[in-house]
VOGU-3710 file (C-alpha; in Angstrom, 3 decimals, decimal comma):
1> mkkalitgit> 89,226/90,834/118,968  89,059/91,062/115,183  88,544/87,861/113,200  90,229/87,193/109,870  89,726/84,343/107,410  92,665/83,464/105,146  92,305/81,156/102,174  95,637/79,735/101,101  96,961/80,036/104,654  99,450/77,185/104,162
11> gqdgsylael> 101,206/78,992/101,304  104,051/81,487/101,485  101,873/84,593/101,766  99,268/82,962/103,976  101,819/81,941/106,581  103,415/85,393/106,767  100,017/87,084/106,863  98,859/84,801/109,682  101,957/85,760/111,687  101,301/89,448/111,093
21> llskgyevhg> 97,631/89,277/112,093  98,362/87,228/115,199  100,938/89,828/116,233  98,180/92,443/115,937  95,840/90,517/118,225  93,553/88,945/115,607  91,808/85,617/115,842  92,894/83,971/112,595  90,949/81,305/110,725  92,556/79,437/107,858
31> lirrsstfnt> 91,013/77,394/105,064  93,017/74,265/104,252  92,425/71,383/101,866  92,243/67,831/103,180  95,334/65,856/102,303  96,671/62,415/103,192  99,998/64,071/104,011  100,727/67,023/106,272  100,550/70,296/104,341  100,806/72,786/107,175
41> griehiyhdp> 104,586/73,058/107,506  104,682/76,828/107,063  102,309/77,481/109,953  103,181/74,756/112,464  105,280/77,188/114,511  102,261/79,426/115,171  99,601/76,745/115,602  98,414/75,731/119,069  96,303/72,664/119,739  92,826/73,958/120,725
51> hnptnearll> 92,429/70,920/123,021  95,346/72,050/125,164  93,867/74,261/127,920  97,243/75,893/128,586  97,324/77,434/125,123  95,292/80,333/123,848  94,414/79,098/120,364  93,961/82,115/118,104  94,825/80,255/114,892  91,995/77,939/113,898
61> lhygdigatg> 92,047/75,757/110,784  89,038/74,583/108,796  88,894/71,963/106,074  87,369/73,191/102,859  87,949/74,121/99,254  87,292/77,234/97,199  85,688/74,952/94,638  82,876/74,107/97,087  80,337/76,937/97,319  78,263/75,423/100,126
71> nlieliydir> 81,318/74,912/102,278  82,354/78,548/101,843  78,925/79,842/102,807  78,909/77,692/105,956  82,361/78,970/106,924  81,365/82,608/106,502  78,211/82,063/108,579  80,099/80,216/111,321  83,154/82,482/111,575  81,580/85,869/110,808
81> pdevyhlaaq> 84,996/87,331/109,928  85,786/91,027/109,962  88,336/90,580/107,177  88,754/87,961/104,437  92,072/87,547/102,646  91,646/85,447/99,515  95,092/84,080/98,646  94,242/80,560/97,473  94,821/79,793/93,800  96,509/77,517/91,314
91> shvrvsfemp> 99,425/79,916/91,300  102,018/78,442/88,953  102,018/80,161/85,556  103,702/77,361/83,589  101,368/74,750/85,094  98,357/76,840/84,032  99,141/76,032/80,395  98,932/72,328/81,215  95,831/72,658/83,443  93,936/75,637/82,007
101> eytgdvtglg> 90,422/74,503/82,948  91,400/73,743/86,544  93,255/77,055/86,786  90,223/78,958/85,512  87,922/77,197/87,957  90,101/77,616/91,043  91,887/80,895/90,369  89,010/82,672/88,627  85,700/81,201/89,750  87,028/80,519/93,252
111> tlrllealrn> 87,013/84,277/93,828  83,437/84,555/92,583  82,308/81,787/94,941  83,835/83,538/97,928  82,331/86,900/96,974  78,934/85,245/96,591  79,293/83,629/100,008  79,979/87,038/101,526  77,099/88,686/99,677  74,545/85,999/100,504
121> sgtparfyqa> 75,559/85,798/104,165  75,194/89,526/104,702  78,501/89,511/106,593  80,038/93,012/106,377  83,566/91,628/106,054  86,292/93,486/104,216  87,599/91,435/101,295  91,111/91,288/99,867  91,688/89,685/96,467  95,238/88,569/95,662
131> sssemfgaak> 95,624/89,884/92,139  98,837/89,418/90,188  101,233/91,447/88,064  101,010/88,597/85,532  97,750/90,235/84,435  99,815/92,990/82,796  101,491/90,434/80,569  102,769/92,150/77,432  102,009/95,702/78,650  105,004/98,033/78,641
141> ppqsettpfe> 106,627/98,762/82,020  106,410/100,340/84,458  102,915/99,062/85,212  100,474/100,741/87,587  96,799/100,478/88,560  95,835/102,245/85,302  97,894/100,057/82,958  95,661/97,932/80,675  95,933/94,188/81,225  97,390/92,013/78,457
151> pqspyaaaka> 97,416/88,529/80,047  99,720/85,965/78,451  98,690/82,766/80,253  95,583/80,953/81,520  96,699/81,902/85,036  96,877/85,594/84,167  93,508/85,454/82,406  91,922/83,787/85,440  93,436/86,416/87,737  92,089/89,161/85,468
161> yayyvtrnyr> 88,594/87,658/85,765  88,958/87,569/89,564  90,156/91,187/89,549  87,204/92,441/87,546  84,586/90,421/89,428  85,972/91,850/92,688  85,549/95,370/91,323  82,053/94,499/90,092  80,918/93,254/93,509  82,335/96,414/95,068
171> qayqlfatng> 80,288/98,568/92,707  77,141/96,442/92,471  76,744/95,364/96,094  78,842/97,946/97,965  81,146/95,279/99,368  84,421/96,502/100,835  86,412/94,602/98,212  89,939/95,513/97,177  92,545/94,155/94,755  96,220/93,991/95,623
181> ilfnhesprr> 98,105/93,720/92,326  101,241/92,176/93,746  104,391/91,866/91,704  106,668/88,874/92,304  107,455/88,428/95,975  109,745/85,749/97,307  111,174/84,314/100,521  112,651/81,088/101,873  109,053/79,851/102,110  108,535/80,152/98,360
191> getfvtrkit> 107,513/76,885/96,681  110,509/75,064/95,258  109,122/74,972/91,707  109,180/78,785/91,429  112,344/79,973/89,711  113,872/81,975/92,576  113,551/79,159/95,112  114,527/76,630/92,462  117,790/78,537/92,010  118,647/79,038/95,694
201> ralaaikagk> 117,719/75,478/96,594  119,853/74,099/93,762  122,725/76,386/94,721  122,711/74,985/98,262  122,613/71,431/96,891  125,544/72,221/94,572  127,494/73,651/97,500  126,766/70,466/99,451  127,921/68,271/96,572  124,441/66,798/96,088
211> qdtlylgnle> 123,689/68,317/92,672  125,758/69,331/89,669  123,234/70,684/87,154  120,371/73,184/87,316  117,914/73,235/84,415  116,139/76,515/83,667  114,160/78,178/80,890  114,115/81,830/79,854  116,971/83,671/81,564  116,090/87,069/80,083
221> arrdwgyapd> 112,660/87,462/81,698  112,725/90,517/83,954  110,694/90,713/87,142  110,119/93,103/90,033  111,146/90,851/92,924  110,383/91,802/96,525  110,190/90,151/99,944  106,908/88,479/100,885  106,649/89,701/104,532  106,807/93,291/103,262
231> yvaamwkmlq> 103,935/92,582/100,893  101,541/91,029/103,409  101,833/94,262/105,415  100,495/96,066/102,339  97,558/93,626/102,187  96,621/94,472/105,764  96,950/98,214/105,142  94,515/97,998/102,221  91,762/96,654/104,468  92,277/99,414/107,038
241> ldqpddfavg> 91,331/102,222/104,635  88,073/104,137/104,888  87,175/103,209/101,296  88,139/100,149/99,230  90,531/100,632/96,336  93,045/98,767/94,170  96,821/98,991/94,532  99,958/97,859/92,719  102,621/96,588/95,117  106,275/96,047/94,192
251> tgeahsvref> 109,761/97,495/94,632  109,960/99,624/91,500  113,038/97,679/90,361  113,315/94,923/87,759  115,971/92,230/87,363  116,370/89,283/85,002  116,634/85,614/85,899  120,216/85,894/84,658  120,855/88,631/87,229  119,356/86,425/89,940
261> ldesfgylnl> 121,869/83,744/88,968  124,713/86,266/88,991  123,757/87,520/92,437  123,069/84,168/94,098  126,022/82,190/92,750  128,308/85,203/93,138  127,316/85,415/96,808  129,049/82,032/97,280  131,880/82,842/94,860  130,653/80,357/92,259
271> gwhdyvkidp> 130,108/80,798/88,532  126,625/79,720/87,479  127,687/79,037/83,870  129,385/75,883/85,133  126,128/74,445/86,460  123,139/75,876/84,554  121,681/74,311/81,412  118,699/75,493/79,373  115,758/73,126/78,951  113,140/74,226/76,359
281> ryfrptevdf> 110,411/72,533/78,424  110,621/75,400/80,909  109,771/78,063/78,344  106,164/79,282/78,316  104,116/79,150/75,097  103,723/82,922/75,475  106,350/84,718/77,523  106,036/87,761/79,766  109,236/89,692/79,214  109,243/92,635/81,607
291> lqadiskarq> 107,273/93,427/84,765  108,136/96,459/86,893  105,854/98,202/89,366  104,920/101,837/89,656  104,002/101,997/93,348  103,302/105,723/93,577  99,726/105,142/94,726  100,690/102,631/97,427  103,265/105,093/98,752  100,843/108,012/98,816
301> vlgwepriff> 97,635/106,332/100,004  98,844/103,388/102,082  102,054/104,928/103,322  103,730/101,648/102,339  107,340/101,164/101,287  109,309/97,968/100,616  112,161/97,394/103,050  113,949/94,509/101,320  115,250/94,855/97,756  116,785/92,490/95,217
311> rdlvrimvda> 120,326/91,981/96,497  119,229/91,489/100,101  116,374/89,195/99,066  118,803/86,902/97,267  121,039/86,683/100,322  118,133/85,916/102,633  117,007/83,047/100,424  120,480/81,602/99,882  121,294/81,709/103,597  118,057/79,896/104,455
321> dlellglesp> 118,546/77,118/101,897  122,144/76,610/103,019  120,968/76,224/106,612  118,263/73,813/105,500  121,055/71,477/104,331  123,104/72,068/107,453  125,682/74,239/105,706  127,251/77,339/107,150  126,031/80,494/105,443  127,813/83,830/104,968
331> gegkriiekh> 125,180/85,230/107,337  124,304/88,425/105,493  120,696/87,309/105,106  120,341/86,891/108,856  121,648/90,374/109,515  119,286/91,851/106,939  116,251/90,140/108,503  117,194/91,179/112,015  117,623/94,779/110,880  114,220/95,051/109,223
341> hgpwhrwesq> 111,972/92,332/110,681  113,332/91,094/113,996  114,967/87,791/114,970  115,909/85,517/112,066  114,313/82,448/113,668  110,980/84,266/113,998  110,726/84,919/110,278  112,603/82,118/108,558  112,714/79,114/110,863  109,977/77,314/108,966
351> vvsmgd> 111,631/76,770/105,587  109,752/73,949/103,892  110,098/72,158/100,594  106,500/72,073/99,446  104,773/74,073/96,743  102,417/76,966/97,443
//
């Protein structure tokens, strides 16, 4: 039985990745931070109490923090994982302008600490670093693995550091270390402060009569939006290669925030202009205007293709947030999920309202 360690397991990507690895027969270990409130909502449906002898517990959680080097070394020694998926980060771009030092420490140096723990332990684990399309920043689209980075935020700069230190440890110490440069990927498990979930959650509240105004920032920003479960499959594929490499992962399409509003509100036959107001506080000091992936390499080397695209993604998210408020949904999102990923309840039953 293969063992995998996932940092950031309680986030959107971590929960989907844990499901995928468990379905493949892995023993999955997750790093979680101690909190006075429950923060495991996204993975409760796959967690079994190890004290219950009737359950085969293959998902094991460990308290720790990527800011604590000693703790990471102990975990690596104790678990001896075959694969490490490093997803933990301060992942909100706008927040990184308000907490730049913390973002640099967690998002940038956190990767270095984990790489050092692997190197010093001598564990021959394969390492996945969750890099971000935000690193491309002001670079002209489409962006690929060879596009120069032009980061436009402390978050993007920290991710660029993590990207390069991962490559350095691959070259200097022959670690199997790979970067997945993932473009925006969403789902009903997306944190509610991210713009896509903010929109679909507000739309459901408007439909329920609980909200009448949605405040947003830049509506012209264009992003390559895909579906998170598709993307975690690409992560796994990267660590199954004979040699480590870096890959851009996206859909190859780009749509604006304005288009997301058109698609989501139009799905429920509402006009977003009646509800949306612009708040300058949501603009970034330096904006990233246009991100669009060139996924030629992922197609050719990984044999990976996205299955869910923009229109279907919007419907999946709207349906889930409607159901979260007990409202009847048009149901297109359910049909899309069942066509590509299996039963709706398997993939989207754990819709939570916490951040990543």
